[in-house]
C-alpha positions as CSV (number, residue, x, y, z in Angstrom):
1,M,30.7,10.5,89.0
2,T,32.6,13.7,88.0
3,A,33.8,12.2,84.7
4,E,30.1,11.1,84.0
5,L,28.9,14.7,84.8
6,H,31.8,16.2,82.7
7,S,30.8,13.9,79.8
8,R,27.2,14.9,80.0
9,R,27.9,18.7,80.1
10,T,30.3,18.4,77.1
11,A,27.7,16.6,75.0
12,L,24.9,19.1,75.8
13,T,27.1,22.1,75.0
14,T,28.4,20.6,71.8
15,G,24.9,19.7,70.9
16,A,23.6,23.2,71.6
17,A,26.5,24.8,69.6
18,V,25.8,22.5,66.6
19,A,22.0,23.2,66.8
20,G,22.7,27.0,67.1
21,A,25.0,26.9,64.0
22,A,22.3,25.1,62.0
23,V,19.6,27.6,62.9
24,G,22.0,30.5,62.1
25,A,22.7,29.1,58.7
26,V,18.9,28.7,57.9
27,A,18.3,32.2,59.3
28,L,21.0,33.6,57.0
29,T,19.6,31.9,54.0
30,A,16.0,33.0,54.9
31,C,17.0,36.6,55.2
32,S,18.8,36.9,51.9
33,S,18.6,40.4,50.5
34,E,17.6,38.9,47.1
35,P,14.0,37.3,46.8
36,D,15.6,34.2,45.2
37,G,18.5,33.9,47.6
38,K,20.9,34.8,44.8
39,S,22.4,38.1,44.1
40,G,22.1,39.8,40.8
41,T,19.4,37.6,39.2
42,A,17.4,39.7,36.9
43,Q,13.8,39.0,35.8
44,A,13.2,38.2,32.1
45,P,12.0,41.1,30.1
46,I,8.1,41.4,29.4
47,A,7.0,41.3,25.8
48,A,6.1,44.8,24.6
49,G,2.7,46.0,23.4
50,T,0.6,43.8,25.7
51,P,-2.3,45.7,27.6
52,L,-2.1,45.5,31.3
53,V,-5.0,47.6,32.5
54,A,-7.3,50.3,31.2
55,L,-5.9,53.7,32.4
56,A,-9.2,54.7,33.5
57,D,-9.2,51.8,36.0
58,V,-6.3,53.3,37.9
59,P,-7.1,56.5,40.0
60,V,-4.4,59.3,39.5
61,G,-1.8,58.9,42.3
62,E,-2.6,55.3,43.0
63,A,-1.9,51.8,41.7
64,K,-3.5,48.6,40.7
65,A,-2.2,45.1,40.6
66,A,-2.0,43.4,37.2
67,K,-0.6,40.3,35.5
68,A,2.0,40.7,32.9
69,P,1.9,38.5,29.7
70,D,4.4,36.1,31.1
71,G,2.2,35.6,34.2
72,S,4.4,37.7,36.6
73,D,2.8,40.1,39.1
74,V,3.2,43.7,38.3
75,I,2.0,47.0,39.7
76,V,0.7,49.7,37.3
77,A,0.7,53.3,38.9
78,R,-1.1,56.2,37.4
79,T,1.4,59.1,37.7
80,S,-0.9,61.7,35.9
81,E,-4.1,62.1,33.9
82,T,-2.3,60.7,30.9
83,A,0.9,58.7,32.2
84,A,1.5,55.5,34.0
85,A,4.5,53.7,35.4
86,A,4.7,49.9,36.4
87,F,6.9,47.9,38.7
88,S,7.5,44.4,39.7
89,A,5.0,43.5,42.4
90,I,7.7,41.3,44.1
91,C,9.1,42.9,47.3
92,T,12.9,43.3,47.1
93,H,13.2,42.0,50.8
94,Q,12.2,38.3,50.5
95,G,10.0,38.1,47.4
96,C,6.4,38.4,48.9
97,A,3.9,40.2,46.5
98,V,3.2,43.8,47.4
99,T,-0.3,45.0,47.6
100,P,-1.5,48.5,46.6
101,K,-2.8,50.7,49.3
102,G,-3.6,54.3,48.0
103,A,-0.2,56.0,47.3
104,D,1.7,53.1,48.8
105,L,2.6,49.4,48.0
106,V,2.7,47.5,51.2
107,C,4.4,44.1,51.7
108,P,2.2,41.8,53.9
109,C,5.1,39.6,54.9
110,H,7.5,42.0,56.8
111,G,5.9,45.4,56.5
112,S,8.0,47.0,53.9
113,V,6.3,50.1,52.1
114,F,7.1,51.4,48.6
115,N,6.0,54.6,46.9
116,A,3.3,53.5,44.5
117,L,4.4,56.0,41.9
118,T,8.2,55.5,41.8
119,G,8.8,52.1,43.4
120,E,11.1,53.6,46.0
121,V,11.3,52.3,49.4
122,K,9.5,54.3,52.0
123,Q,9.9,52.0,54.9
124,G,12.1,48.8,55.3
125,P,13.1,46.1,55.9
126,A,13.4,46.4,52.1
127,N,16.4,48.5,51.1
128,K,16.0,48.4,47.2
129,P,13.4,49.9,45.2
130,L,11.0,47.6,43.1
131,P,12.3,47.1,39.7
132,S,10.6,49.2,37.0
133,V,8.7,47.5,34.1
134,P,8.6,49.7,30.9
135,V,5.0,50.7,30.0
136,K,3.4,53.4,27.8
137,V,-0.2,54.6,27.4
138,E,-1.7,53.8,24.0
139,N,-5.6,54.1,23.2
140,G,-6.6,54.6,26.8
141,K,-4.7,51.3,27.9
142,V,-1.4,50.9,29.8
143,V,0.6,48.6,27.6
144,T,4.0,47.1,28.2
145,G,6.8,49.1,26.6
């Protein structure tokens, strides 16, 4: 009977160890610091001169979500009466789309908060700023730069 008990115990502990290793591997993949699970992957440049939003539609000190010409999600922030900045709307933690909330950009997935005017991280788990998107103001519109 002790050989049978020893055999069951070995099978259970080995199975648990294998399951734990598999879960750990999945967790490491899911918690990659890059949204696509790869490091150093850059987003393709956005075509210049395409309107994103009317400057008047974005309150000074706040931001608005928009679509870039390539279909990617961007955030356009009004940094002053006459200037704007833009950032990728994709959280640098795990790739969820951030949402403008006043002077903040909030990730609904894990709670990261970014400064809407600079893209800098205000609260993690994200530890990298949102990538900037070149823009300029022309004829009352924020256009890709």
